[in-house]
C-alpha positions in Angstrom: -13.6 -23.1 -178.6 -13.9 -24.0 -182.2 -11.7 -21.1 -183.2 -9.0 -22.2 -180.9 -9.2 -25.7 -182.3 -9.0 -24.3 -185.9 -6.0 -22.2 -184.9 -4.2 -25.2 -183.4 -5.0 -27.3 -186.5 -3.8 -24.5 -188.8 -0.5 -24.2 -186.9 0.1 -28.0 -187.1 -0.7 -27.8 -190.8 1.8 -25.0 -191.3 4.5 -26.9 -189.4 3.9 -30.0 -191.5 4.4 -28.2 -194.7 7.7 -26.8 -193.8 10.5 -28.1 -196.0 13.1 -30.3 -194.3 16.3 -28.5 -193.2 19.6 -30.3 -193.8 21.4 -31.4 -190.7 25.0 -30.5 -190.1 27.4 -33.4 -190.0 28.7 -34.5 -186.6 32.2 -34.9 -187.9 33.6 -33.7 -191.2 35.7 -35.9 -193.5 39.1 -34.4 -193.8 40.9 -34.1 -197.1 44.2 -34.6 -195.3 43.7 -38.4 -195.2 43.1 -38.6 -198.9 46.0 -36.3 -199.6 48.3 -38.3 -197.3 47.2 -41.6 -198.9 47.8 -40.2 -202.4 51.3 -38.9 -201.5 52.2 -42.2 -199.8 51.1 -44.2 -202.9 53.0 -41.9 -205.3 56.1 -42.4 -203.1 55.7 -46.2 -203.2 55.3 -46.2 -207.0 58.3 -44.0 -207.4 60.4 -46.1 -205.1 59.4 -49.4 -206.9 60.0 -48.0 -210.3 63.4 -46.6 -209.5 64.4 -50.0 -208.0 63.1 -51.7 -211.2 65.2 -49.2 -213.3 68.3 -50.1 -211.2 67.7 -53.8 -211.9 67.3 -53.2 -215.6 70.5 -51.1 -215.7 72.4 -53.9 -213.9 71.1 -56.6 -216.3 73.3 -56.3 -219.4 72.2 -59.7 -220.8 68.5 -58.9 -221.5 66.9 -56.2 -223.6 63.9 -54.8 -221.6 60.8 -53.3 -223.2 58.7 -50.7 -221.3 55.0 -51.3 -221.8 52.4 -48.6 -222.1 50.7 -50.1 -219.0 53.5 -49.4 -216.6 55.6 -52.6 -216.4 58.8 -53.9 -218.1 59.5 -57.2 -219.9 62.0 -59.1 -221.9 61.8 -62.2 -224.2 63.4 -65.6 -223.5 61.7 -67.1 -226.6 60.1 -64.8 -229.2 57.7 -66.0 -231.9 58.5 -63.9 -234.9 56.5 -66.1 -237.3 53.0 -65.5 -236.0 51.2 -62.2 -235.5 48.2 -63.5 -233.5 48.0 -62.1 -229.9 45.0 -62.8 -227.6 42.0 -60.6 -227.8 38.9 -60.1 -225.7 37.2 -63.4 -225.1 40.0 -65.6 -226.4 41.1 -68.4 -224.1 44.8 -68.8 -223.4 46.7 -71.6 -221.7 49.8 -70.6 -220.0 52.3 -71.5 -217.2 54.0 -68.9 -215.0 55.8 -68.4 -211.7 55.9 -65.4 -209.3 59.1 -64.2 -207.7 60.1 -61.1 -205.7 62.3 -58.7 -207.6 65.2 -60.1 -205.7 64.5 -63.5 -207.2 63.0 -65.3 -204.2 60.2 -67.7 -205.3 56.7 -66.9 -204.1 54.8 -69.4 -206.3 56.6 -71.9 -208.5 55.4 -73.1 -211.9 54.6 -76.5 -210.3 52.5 -74.9 -207.6 50.5 -72.8 -210.0 50.3 -75.4 -212.8 49.0 -74.7 -216.3 46.3 -72.1 -216.2 43.4 -71.5 -218.6 42.2 -67.9 -218.7 39.6 -66.1 -220.9 41.0 -62.7 -221.8 39.2 -59.9 -219.9 36.4 -62.1 -218.7 38.0 -63.7 -215.7 39.9 -62.3 -212.7 43.6 -62.2 -212.8 46.0 -59.4 -211.6 46.3 -56.4 -213.9 49.9 -56.7 -215.0 49.5 -60.4 -216.0 46.3 -59.7 -217.8 47.9 -56.9 -219.9 51.1 -58.9 -220.3 49.3 -61.9 -221.8 47.8 -59.6 -224.4 51.3 -58.8 -225.7 52.3 -62.4 -226.1 52.1 -64.8 -229.0 51.8 -68.6 -228.9 55.0 -70.4 -227.8 56.6 -67.3 -226.3 58.3 -67.1 -222.9 58.5 -63.6 -221.4 59.7 -62.3 -218.0 57.7 -59.4 -216.7 58.7 -56.9 -213.9 55.5 -55.6 -212.3 55.3 -52.7 -209.8 52.9 -53.5 -206.9 50.1 -51.4 -208.4 50.2 -53.7 -211.5 50.4 -56.8 -209.3 48.4 -57.4 -206.1 48.7 -53.8 -204.8 47.6 -52.8 -201.3 45.8 -56.0 -200.5 48.2 -58.7 -201.6 46.8 -62.1 -202.3 45.8 -62.9 -198.7 48.4 -65.8 -198.7 52.0 -65.4 -199.7 52.0 -62.0 -201.3 51.9 -59.1 -198.9 51.0 -55.4 -199.4 52.9 -53.4 -201.9 55.0 -56.2 -203.3 56.5 -55.7 -206.8 56.7 -59.0 -208.7 58.8 -60.8 -211.3 56.9 -63.3 -213.4 58.2 -65.6 -216.1 55.2 -66.6 -218.4 55.0 -69.1 -221.2 52.0 -68.8 -223.4 51.3 -72.4 -224.6 48.1 -71.9 -226.7 45.6 -69.3 -227.9 42.1 -70.5 -228.6 40.2 -67.8 -230.4 36.7 -67.1 -229.2 34.1 -68.9 -231.1 30.9 -67.0 -231.7 
């Protein structure tokens, strides 16, 4: 009787020492969704950028500059005297508006008011954050942002929908360098 009890105990001990076996997934994630999403986003970017290029070609009045960050801009008022541009941690005060590329107002300057923003320490959409870093005090610049530089897939949950390219006219009123 004791030998049977030892045998059962030994079998349970062997079973308990067995390493866990990985379970097979019930459903497999398909790469096709990721591939389709990537292709769709590339097509959206290409369409928006070609539309922006058409707008630039039609505009014979302004001289557009292509930024390294993937948007275009031109100056209304350019400050050629100063060389100070905002850096990480500097506070800037600015006014701006947001329009569709066709010129329809989404948010006016009055609606948005004067904004204070600490460079790279607060949330603001990518294109505007990068655009402010290019500006000097007293300048007014119009930016053309593809949707991936603006509010992208999610929009702003109010007036800006998904994949909306934006036009913004920004006036940088003041740069307050970070005090340590």
